[in-house]
Every structure is written in C-alpha cells, then in structure tokens.
N, C-alpha and C positions, 0 to 999 in steps of 0.2 A: 504594268503598274509599278511605280517606284516604291521603294521601301518607305514606310511611314514610322516615324518615331515621335511619340508624344513627349514633348520636352518639359511639361509641368503637370503633374497630377498629385493628388493628396491622399494620404493613407494614415491610419491610426492603428495602434495595437492596444489590446486590453491591458497588457502588462504596464505600458507607459501610463495609461490613464489611471490605473490602480495606484501606481507610485505617486503620481501628481496629486491625486485625490486625497491621499493620506496626509499630505502637508497643506493642501489648498483646495478644499472642495468648492465647487461652483456650479451654477446652473448651466454654464457652457459645457461642463463635463457631462452632466446629466443629459443634456441635449444630444451630445455625440453618441451616447450609449443607445439612443433611439434610432441611430442610422447604421443598420447592420452592414450595408454595402461598403461603409468606411473600413471595415475589418475583413471583408470577404475576398480572399485571394482567388478562389476558383471562379467566383462571379466576375472578378476583374479580368481574368483570362478570357472568359466568355465574351466580355465586352470588347476586348481587343480583337478577338476572332470575328465578332459580328461586324466590326467596322473596318476590317482589313489593316489594323494597326499592328506592326511587327513587334515593337518594343515600347516601353514606357518608363520615363523618369519618374521615380516616386520620392516625394518629400513629405514631411510631417504636416498633418492637417491642423487647422484651427488655431491661429495665433492668439485668439481671445482667451484660450484656457490659461495663458501665461500672465494675463493682466493681474496685477496686484500680488503676484508671487514674489516673495523675498528671494533674490538670487541664490543666497546660501541654502535655501530650502529646495530650490528647483534643480540643482545640478544632478542629483541622482536620477530624477525622472528624465532629464535630458539624456543622460548616458543610457538609460534603459531604452528610451525611444530610438536612439541611434543604433543601439545593438540590435533591436528588433528589425529595423529597416534594413540593416546590413544582412541580417539572417534571411530575410525575405529575398533579397537580391541574390544571395548565395544559392538558395533553394530553387529559384525560378529564373532562368536565363532571359526571360522576357522583360525583366525589370532592372532598371539602372538606379541604384540607390544613391541618395544624397543625404548629407547630414544636416541637422538643424541646430542652431544655437539661439535661444530666445533672448539671451543677454550677451554683451560683447566685452566683458571685462573678466579678469582673474581666471578662475577655473574654466570659464567658457572659452577663453582663448586656447587653453590647452585641449579642451574638448574638440574644438575645430581641427586642431592639428591631429588629434587621435583619429577622428573620422577619416581623414585623408590618408595618413601614414600607416595606421594600424588596421582600420576597417576597410581600406581600399575604396572609399567613396569618391564620387566624381565631382563633387562640389559641395558648397555650403549654402543653406537657406537662412536668411535673416529676415527681420520684419522692418517695415518702413519707419517705425519709431520704437523706442525702447522705453515703455512706460511713460510716453510723452516726451522723452529726450530725443533730440534730433540726431540723425546718424553721423553728423560731423562733430559730435561732442569730442572734446579733447581727450576724454578718458578712454575713448575707443581706438586711439591711435595704435596701440599694440596689436589690436585685432586686425586692423588693415595691414600692418606690417607683416603679420603672420600669413594672411591670405596672399599678399604679394609674394612672399617667400614660397608658399605652397603652389602658387601659380594655377589655381583652380577658380572657376567662375563662382560668382555670388548670385543666388536667386534672391530677389527682393519681393516678399509678399506683403501686401498692405496690412496694416494693423489699425484697430480702432484708436482714436485719440479724443480726448475731451476738449475739442475745439469749442463746443457749445454745451450747455447744460441740458442734456436730454435724458429721458427715462429709458429704462432697459427695454420696454416694449417697442421702442422705435429704433433700436440699434440696427434692425434690418435695413432701414432706410439709409443709415450711414454706411453700412456695408455696400449697399447698392450704388450710392452716389458719391460718398466722400472717400471711399477707398481709392478711386483713381486720383483724387486730389492729394491724398497722403503719399501716393506713389510719386506724383509730380514733385512734391516738396522734398522727398528723399533723394530723388535723382538730382534736383537742382542744388541741394545742399552739398552733395558729394562732388559735384562739378565746381560750383562757385566758391566753395570753401578751400578748394585745392587738394582734396583727398585723392582724386584721380590723377592729379598732376604729380603728387608726391609718390604715388604707387602705380607705376606704369604697367604692371602685370595684371591689375585688377580688371576683369570684365564682368558685366552685370547682365543677368537675364531678368527683365522687368515684366511682372505679371500683367495680364489684361492689356497687352500691346502698349506698354508704357503709360498706362492711365490715360490722361488727356494731353500728355506731352506732345504727341505729333500734331494735334489740333492747335495747340497754343505755341507752336515753335516760332512763328513770326513775332509774337509778343516777347518770347524769351530772348530771341536774338536782339530785338530792338531795345529792350530794357538794358541788356548787357552793354550794347554799343553806346547808348546815351550816357550811361554811368561811367564808361571808360573815357568818353570824349569830354564830358563836363562834370567831373566829380564834385566840383565846388557848388553845384546847384542842388545837391542832395544831402540831406542831413545825415543819412545812415547808409552810405554806399559800401558796406563791409563786403569786400571781395578779395579773394586771393589774386596775386599777380600771376595769372596763368601764363605758362611758357609756350603754349600752343594755341592755335585757333580753336574755336568752339567745336568745329567738326571733328577734331582729333579726339575729343572726349566722347562726342556722340557716337563715333565709330566703335567705341568699346561698350556700347549699350545695345542689347538685343531686346526685341519685343516678342512675346509669345502671342499666338493668335486667339487666345481665350477672350474674345470680345462678346461672348454671350449672344451670338447672332441668332436671330430668327429669320434669316434669309436676307438681311441687309448686307450689302457688299461695301458700302461707302466707309464704314469704320476700318475695315481691313485695308481698303485702298488708301485711306489717309495714313494709316500706320506704315504701309508699304512705301508710300512716297517719302516719308521721313526716314525710316530705318534703312530702306534699300533692300534688295533681295538677298544680300549677304548677311543681313542682321535680323531677319524674321524667322522664328521657329514655330513649328506647329504645336498647338495645345488646344484642348477642348475643356479643360478645367475639371476633369473627372475626379471624384464621383458626384460633383454638384451639378445642378441644372434640372430642367424639366424631364419628365419621363424617367425618373429615378436615375438621372445622370446619363441617360442614353442619347438625349436629343441633340446636344450641341455638336457632337461629332458628325451626326448625320447632316447637319447644316454647314459646318465649317469646312470639312474636307471637299465637298462639291464646290464651295466658293473659291477655294484655292485652285481647284482644277479648272475653274471657269475664268480665272484671271487672264487678262490679255497680256501675257508675258511669255517668254520662251519656255519650252518644257524643261530645259535645264535649270531655269530659275525656280520653277515649281518643285523640282526635285530637291533643290537647296532648302526650300522652306519646309518640305515634308520630312526631310531627314539629313540632307547634306550639311546644313549649317550646324546642327547640334552634334553631328558626328565629328566635324572639324573642331568644334569648341571643346568637346570632351575627349577628343582623341580616341574615338571609338572605331572598331573594325567595321 
C-alpha cells in the first residue's frame, strides 16, 4: 500500500475562537463550538489510523467566521490560530501545518511571512474572496509578491459571497453549490488578470478539485480565445496580456480530491482529465461530511485505487504530488 497524505483538512483551536469571539462574536463561532471533532486531536489520529492515512495537512477551518471582521481587529486572532496550528504540528508528526491569512494586506502580509519563516509552515491558506473583494484586487499585490518570494503554495478555500440576497438559514445551500462557483471565479481572476503571469513561483491547491473548473474548461478556453481574436466585438474584454499559453498557468494549479463522493467516479475522472495525474492530490475534507467526517475517506480512497491508470500515478495522487509540492521527506 502506498503512503497516503491528506493534502487538505480543517482544524480549529479554542484559543483562536476565544480571541476572535472577543472582537467579533457570531453564530458561525457558536456553531463551531458544537463540533467537538474540529478540536479533537486524538480523534483525528484515530481517523487517520482507521483509514490508512499516514499524514495530514492541517489548515484553519471555517472561512465564514471572518466575514464582517475589521482586519485591524482580526490580526491577533489570526496569529493565535497560526501559533496553535504550528504547535499541533510540532507535537504530532502526523500533521503538516499550514498558515491561514483571512485578509491580504498590511499586517496579514507580514503574518504570512512569519508563518513560513518563523513557524516553519509549509504553505498559506487564503479564501476565494476577501469580504467580497476579488483576489486580483490591486491592493493584494504585495501579498502575492511575498508568496512568490517565499516560494510556498497557496491553498484556496471557497468563501461565501453576497452574490444574491439570501437569508442565513439558506447559507448551507450556497456552501453546497456556490462554493465551487466562487473557486472558479478566484482561479480565473488570478489567471486572466495576470497575477500568475507576474509571479511565476506561485502554485495553487484548489479545494474540491478546482470547483467546476474542470467541467467548464472548454468554455474557459473558448471565451479566452474569442476575446483574444476579436477584442473589438466585446465591450469589456479586460484581460492581461499573458506571456504564456493558458496551459502554463493551469499547470501551476492543483486540485484536491475532496469531491464529496458517495461512490460516483465521474467527478474525479473529470478533474483528473483536466489536472492530469501530476496535479491531483488526495483529500477527503476531514472533519466534514457524513458519519461524523468518516465517510468520504472510505469512498474516495477506493475510487482512486480503482482508477484505470498506472499504479505509479495512483501513488502520485495519494502522496507523491503533495510531497513534491511541499518538499516533504
């Protein structure tokens, strides 16, 4: 059996929640406190053992808790959260810690650097929008320059956005169906605005196998091509003058296998056709999902093992690609 490394999982600490709640109490924080497995380290180790998972990347859970937070008020909670995740990684060699920055300006840029250079973290998680601002906002340029300099991957986790006027009781539907859309927008903006063109060291791990990007790739390629060929036909063809073919940017995007499968193989196969076996990494989105977070691993690992691809490629997906990306032993 090849080594298995879970490339995206979510965790929370009571200390971080307490600090954030002191400046921005919310129903999302209250909800997290009702999910004990979000904090349970020993239960997480049991989960790894039960599913034959050797190691697990951990990053901070629940982007929604940062919505509406004043960045000046949230920086201390961010530091506490990253310190806690680093501590968990130091105390348990099964876990690979990554930092999270919910905002991308000022002190949060310094915090990203601290996570890598002082806490020894393997990468940085950001969200697919920053309080509704797109990831290619000009004010975020220093952040991308810093990540480019640090030469560590970015995890992009989807975030809620007020695309429509919906009440809080239905946010679960938006998490279910609109999060892949928000991932698509984030990836497309980073490509077509030229962020990835300007910063050649940036590589991205996109949650949920790139949203629906793989399914819509023909539409993405076609729209880009038509606007390049006949820009005079379009009122608003705002695009960077990219120096490379689209595939050069796609090659720097990875998709994790957290497709919430209940036995369906075609979402995984679609993602694999787009990303290729070198750019897919295993994940089951723990601790979320049915059966208290246990279910998806029992479905996704067998799906990978049953793929009609060489065994060497299965090993890449299960651990080889994330080891290469994070320079792990």
